[in-house]
N, CA, C and O atoms as a printed pandas DataFrame, in Angstrom:
     atom_number atom_name residue_name chain_id  residue_number  x_coord  y_coord  z_coord
0              1         N          MET        A               1   20.212   -3.758    4.661
1              2        CA          MET        A               1   20.027   -2.834    3.556
2              3         C          MET        A               1   19.078   -1.724    4.017
3              4         O          MET        A               1   17.906   -1.975    4.295
4              5         N          GLU        A               2   19.583   -0.528    4.092
5              6        CA          GLU        A               2   18.785    0.603    4.567
6              7         C          GLU        A               2   18.336    1.453    3.387
7              8         O          GLU        A               2   19.103    1.709    2.458
8              9         N          HIS        A               3   17.078    1.885    3.442
9             10        CA          HIS        A               3   16.518    2.734    2.403
10            11         C          HIS        A               3   16.096    4.055    3.020
11            12         O          HIS        A               3   15.830    4.138    4.219
12            13         N          ASN        A               4   16.040    5.062    2.211
13            14        CA          ASN        A               4   15.589    6.376    2.667
14            15         C          ASN        A               4   14.186    6.651    2.164
15            16         O          ASN        A               4   13.912    7.722    1.624
16            17         N          TYR        A               5   13.307    5.699    2.338
17            18        CA          TYR        A               5   11.924    5.865    1.911
18            19         C          TYR        A               5   11.196    6.807    2.864
19            20         O          TYR        A               5   11.473    6.812    4.064
20            21         N          PRO        A               6   10.265    7.606    2.337
21            22        CA          PRO        A               6    9.455    8.439    3.233
22            23         C          PRO        A               6    8.645    7.559    4.188
23            24         O          PRO        A               6    8.234    6.455    3.830
24            25         N          ARG        A               7    8.425    8.049    5.376
25            26        CA          ARG        A               7    7.628    7.321    6.375
26            27         C          ARG        A               7    6.441    8.168    6.781
27            28         O          ARG        A               7    6.506    9.397    6.793
28            29         N          PHE        A               8    5.341    7.481    7.118
29            30        CA          PHE        A               8    4.196    8.183    7.661
30            31         C          PHE        A               8    3.397    7.224    8.531
31            32         O          PHE        A               8    3.494    6.006    8.385
32            33         N          THR        A               9    2.618    7.782    9.422
33            34        CA          THR        A               9    1.790    6.993   10.314
34            35         C          THR        A               9    0.438    6.762    9.675
35            36         O          THR        A               9   -0.158    7.685    9.119
36            37         N          LEU        A              10   -0.045    5.537    9.751
37            38        CA          LEU        A              10   -1.354    5.186    9.211
38            39         C          LEU        A              10   -2.247    4.769   10.375
39            40         O          LEU        A              10   -1.914    3.856   11.130
40            41         N          ARG        A              11   -3.366    5.438   10.509
41            42        CA          ARG        A              11   -4.322    5.088   11.569
42            43         C          ARG        A              11   -5.511    4.412   10.915
43            44         O          ARG        A              11   -6.186    4.999   10.069
44            45         N          ILE        A              12   -5.766    3.161   11.315
45            46        CA          ILE        A              12   -6.895    2.398   10.791
46            47         C          ILE        A              12   -7.600    1.693   11.938
47            48         O          ILE        A              12   -7.045    1.547   13.027
48            49         N          SER        A              13   -8.822    1.261   11.683
49            50        CA          SER        A              13   -9.590    0.587   12.730
50            51         C          SER        A              13   -8.960   -0.764   13.065
51            52         O          SER        A              13   -8.215   -1.325   12.262
52            53         N          THR        A              14   -9.257   -1.268   14.229
53            54        CA          THR        A              14   -8.774   -2.578   14.656
54            55         C          THR        A              14   -9.239   -3.664   13.699
55            56         O          THR        A              14   -8.473   -4.568   13.364
56            57         N          THR        A              15  -10.480   -3.583   13.261
57            58        CA          THR        A              15  -11.022   -4.582   12.334
58            59         C          THR        A              15  -10.248   -4.585   11.027
59            60         O          THR        A              15   -9.871   -5.643   10.525
60            61         N          LEU        A              16  -10.013   -3.401   10.476
61            62        CA          LEU        A              16   -9.267   -3.310    9.225
62            63         C          LEU        A              16   -7.836   -3.814    9.407
63            64         O          LEU        A              16   -7.292   -4.476    8.523
64            65         N          HIS        A              17   -7.238   -3.505   10.537
65            66        CA          HIS        A              17   -5.883   -3.970   10.834
66            67         C          HIS        A              17   -5.838   -5.499   10.895
67            68         O          HIS        A              17   -4.919   -6.111   10.351
68            69         N          GLU        A              18   -6.803   -6.105   11.539
69            70        CA          GLU        A              18   -6.864   -7.572   11.631
70            71         C          GLU        A              18   -7.051   -8.200   10.252
71            72         O          GLU        A              18   -6.441   -9.224    9.943
72            73         N          LYS        A              19   -7.901   -7.581    9.421
73            74        CA          LYS        A              19   -8.130   -8.106    8.070
74            75         C          LYS        A              19   -6.874   -7.944    7.218
75            76         O          LYS        A              19   -6.553   -8.822    6.417
76            77         N          LEU        A              20   -6.167   -6.836    7.382
77            78        CA          LEU        A              20   -4.911   -6.627    6.676
78            79         C          LEU        A              20   -3.906   -7.706    7.072
79            80         O          LEU        A              20   -3.204   -8.251    6.220
80            81         N          GLN        A              21   -3.843   -8.008    8.348
81            82        CA          GLN        A              21   -2.931   -9.055    8.825
82            83         C          GLN        A              21   -3.260  -10.391    8.156
83            84         O          GLN        A              21   -2.353  -11.123    7.759
84            85         N          CYS        A              22   -4.535  -10.709    8.030
85            86        CA          CYS        A              22   -4.956  -11.965    7.389
86            87         C          CYS        A              22   -4.554  -12.002    5.920
87            88         O          CYS        A              22   -4.032  -13.012    5.446
88            89         N          THR        A              23   -4.793  -10.909    5.193
89            90        CA          THR        A              23   -4.440  -10.908    3.771
90            91         C          THR        A              23   -2.929  -10.966    3.582
91            92         O          THR        A              23   -2.448  -11.636    2.667
92            93         N          ALA        A              24   -2.184  -10.283    4.422
93            94        CA          ALA        A              24   -0.722  -10.307    4.325
94            95         C          ALA        A              24   -0.192  -11.718    4.587
95            96         O          ALA        A              24    0.665  -12.206    3.850
96            97         N          GLU        A              25   -0.693  -12.366    5.622
97            98        CA          GLU        A              25   -0.262  -13.727    5.921
98            99         C          GLU        A              25   -0.625  -14.677    4.785
99           100         O          GLU        A              25    0.183  -15.529    4.415
100          101         N          TYR        A              26   -1.820  -14.544    4.231
101          102        CA          TYR        A              26   -2.265  -15.390    3.128
102          103         C          TYR        A              26   -1.330  -15.244    1.924
103          104         O          TYR        A              26   -1.020  -16.224    1.247
104          105         N          ASN        A              27   -0.888  -14.019    1.667
105          106        CA          ASN        A              27   -0.016  -13.745    0.529
106          107         C          ASN        A              27    1.472  -13.841    0.870
107          108         O          ASN        A              27    2.323  -13.521    0.040
108          109         N          ALA        A              28    1.783  -14.277    2.083
109          110        CA          ALA        A              28    3.166  -14.435    2.563
110          111         C          ALA        A              28    3.951  -13.128    2.428
111          112         O          ALA        A              28    5.079  -13.107    1.937
112          113         N          ARG        A              29    3.318  -12.035    2.882
113          114        CA          ARG        A              29    3.937  -10.711    2.832
114          115         C          ARG        A              29    3.860  -10.055    4.203
115          116         O          ARG        A              29    3.097  -10.477    5.072
116          117         N          SER        A              30    4.656   -9.030    4.374
117          118        CA          SER        A              30    4.506   -8.184    5.557
118          119         C          SER        A              30    3.279   -7.301    5.348
119          120         O          SER        A              30    2.806   -7.139    4.224
120          121         N          LYS        A              31    2.774   -6.735    6.432
121          122        CA          LYS        A              31    1.657   -5.795    6.299
122          123         C          LYS        A              31    2.082   -4.586    5.478
123          124         O          LYS        A              31    1.296   -4.072    4.682
124          125         N          ASN        A              32    3.302   -4.131    5.660
125          126        CA          ASN        A              32    3.796   -2.987    4.898
126          127         C          ASN        A              32    3.771   -3.278    3.399
127          128         O          ASN        A              32    3.297   -2.454    2.617
128          129         N          LYS        A              33    4.278   -4.444    2.993
129          130        CA          LYS        A              33    4.309   -4.797    1.576
130          131         C          LYS        A              33    2.886   -4.979    1.047
131          132         O          LYS        A              33    2.606   -4.627   -0.099
132          133         N          GLU        A              34    2.001   -5.514    1.853
133          134        CA          GLU        A              34    0.603   -5.688    1.441
134          135         C          GLU        A              34   -0.044   -4.326    1.159
135          136         O          GLU        A              34   -0.764   -4.167    0.174
136          137         N          ILE        A              35    0.219   -3.351    2.028
137          138        CA          ILE        A              35   -0.306   -1.996    1.833
138          139         C          ILE        A              35    0.305   -1.378    0.580
139          140         O          ILE        A              35   -0.404   -0.757   -0.212
140          141         N          GLU        A              36    1.616   -1.544    0.394
141          142        CA          GLU        A              36    2.285   -0.981   -0.778
142          143         C          GLU        A              36    1.676   -1.532   -2.075
143          144         O          GLU        A              36    1.434   -0.770   -3.011
144          145         N          ILE        A              37    1.432   -2.821   -2.137
145          146        CA          ILE        A              37    0.845   -3.429   -3.331
146          147         C          ILE        A              37   -0.580   -2.929   -3.543
147          148         O          ILE        A              37   -0.980   -2.662   -4.676
148          149         N          ALA        A              38   -1.345   -2.800   -2.470
149          150        CA          ALA        A              38   -2.715   -2.291   -2.593
150          151         C          ALA        A              38   -2.714   -0.853   -3.127
151          152         O          ALA        A              38   -3.548   -0.500   -3.961
152          153         N          ILE        A              39   -1.786   -0.034   -2.651
153          154        CA          ILE        A              39   -1.689    1.346   -3.124
154          155         C          ILE        A              39   -1.305    1.378   -4.597
155          156         O          ILE        A              39   -1.876    2.150   -5.367
156          157         N          LYS        A              40   -0.345    0.550   -5.001
157          158        CA          LYS        A              40    0.056    0.496   -6.414
158          159         C          LYS        A              40   -1.118    0.106   -7.302
159          160         O          LYS        A              40   -1.301    0.687   -8.372
160          161         N          ARG        A              41   -1.916   -0.868   -6.873
161          162        CA          ARG        A              41   -3.087   -1.287   -7.649
162          163         C          ARG        A              41   -4.102   -0.146   -7.743
163          164         O          ARG        A              41   -4.676    0.090   -8.806
164          165         N          TYR        A              42   -4.320    0.551   -6.645
165          166        CA          TYR        A              42   -5.254    1.669   -6.630
166          167         C          TYR        A              42   -4.805    2.762   -7.611
167          168         O          TYR        A              42   -5.612    3.287   -8.379
168          169         N          ILE        A              43   -3.516    3.094   -7.575
169          170        CA          ILE        A              43   -2.997    4.134   -8.456
170          171         C          ILE        A              43   -3.067    3.699   -9.914
171          172         O          ILE        A              43   -3.398    4.508  -10.781
172          173         N          THR        A              44   -2.767    2.455  -10.194
173          174        CA          THR        A              44   -2.884    1.938  -11.568
174          175         C          THR        A              44   -4.309    2.083  -12.074
175          176         O          THR        A              44   -4.524    2.529  -13.201
176          177         N          ASP        A              45   -5.286    1.710  -11.253
177          178        CA          ASP        A              45   -6.697    1.846  -11.630
178          179         C          ASP        A              45   -7.071    3.316  -11.836
179          180         O          ASP        A              45   -7.761    3.655  -12.797
180          181         N          PHE        A              46   -6.617    4.180  -10.938
181          182        CA          PHE        A              46   -6.901    5.612  -11.036
182          183         C          PHE        A              46   -6.341    6.175  -12.345
183          184         O          PHE        A              46   -7.029    6.898  -13.066
184          185         N          GLU        A              47   -5.082    5.833  -12.642
185          186        CA          GLU        A              47   -4.455    6.355  -13.854
186          187         C          GLU        A              47   -5.114    5.797  -15.117
187          188         O          GLU        A              47   -5.158    6.478  -16.141
188          189         N          ARG        A              48   -5.616    4.592  -15.055
189          190        CA          ARG        A              48   -6.324    4.025  -16.198
190          191         C          ARG        A              48   -7.563    4.860  -16.520
191          192         O          ARG        A              48   -7.908    5.044  -17.687
192          193         N          LEU        A              49   -8.219    5.356  -15.494
193          194        CA          LEU        A              49   -9.433    6.151  -15.678
194          195         C          LEU        A              49   -9.151    7.627  -15.966
195          196         O          LEU        A              49   -9.867    8.251  -16.748
196          197         N          HIS        A              50   -8.107    8.190  -15.336
197          198        CA          HIS        A              50   -7.892    9.634  -15.362
198          199         C          HIS        A              50   -6.589   10.076  -16.018
199          200         O          HIS        A              50   -6.337   11.276  -16.124
200          201         N          GLY        A              51   -5.771    9.150  -16.452
201          202        CA          GLY        A              51   -4.495    9.512  -17.045
202          203         C          GLY        A              51   -3.366    9.461  -16.042
203          204         O          GLY        A              51   -3.577    9.412  -14.830
204          205         N          GLU        A              52   -2.162    9.473  -16.583
205          206        CA          GLU        A              52   -0.968    9.349  -15.752
206          207         C          GLU        A              52   -0.823   10.518  -14.785
207          208         O          GLU        A              52   -1.057   11.674  -15.140
208          209         N          ILE        A              53   -0.437   10.196  -13.571
209          210        CA          ILE        A              53   -0.142   11.199  -12.552
210          211         C          ILE        A              53    1.323   11.585  -12.702
211          212         O          ILE        A              53    2.198   10.724  -12.622
212          213         N          LYS        A              54    1.597   12.847  -12.914
213          214        CA          LYS        A              54    2.968   13.333  -13.043
214          215         C          LYS        A              54    3.539   13.570  -11.655
215          216         O          LYS        A              54    2.870   14.133  -10.789
216          217         N          THR        A              55    4.776   13.139  -11.445
217          218        CA          THR        A              55    5.456   13.320  -10.167
218          219         C          THR        A              55    6.746   14.100  -10.358
219          220         O          THR        A              55    7.225   14.262  -11.481
220          221         N          LYS        A              56    7.304   14.580   -9.260
221          222        CA          LYS        A              56    8.559   15.330   -9.300
222          223         C          LYS        A              56    9.759   14.406   -9.497
223          224         O          LYS        A              56   10.780   14.824  -10.042
224          225         N          SER        A              57    9.643   13.163   -9.060
225          226        CA          SER        A              57   10.789   12.239   -9.142
226          227         C          SER        A              57   10.694   11.299  -10.315
227          228         O          SER        A              57   11.580   10.467  -10.513
């Protein structure tokens, strides 16, 4: 199943990368899915404080 999701490069420290790997394994997720969930939580918190972010899509 192929998706046309936008892609970008993420540069993080080795320590943060290792910790991300640990949390992803603990939650039985890929690192990509772990990052996606963390971003969704961050945006939910942001919108709770500042209101909904309007997007083009």
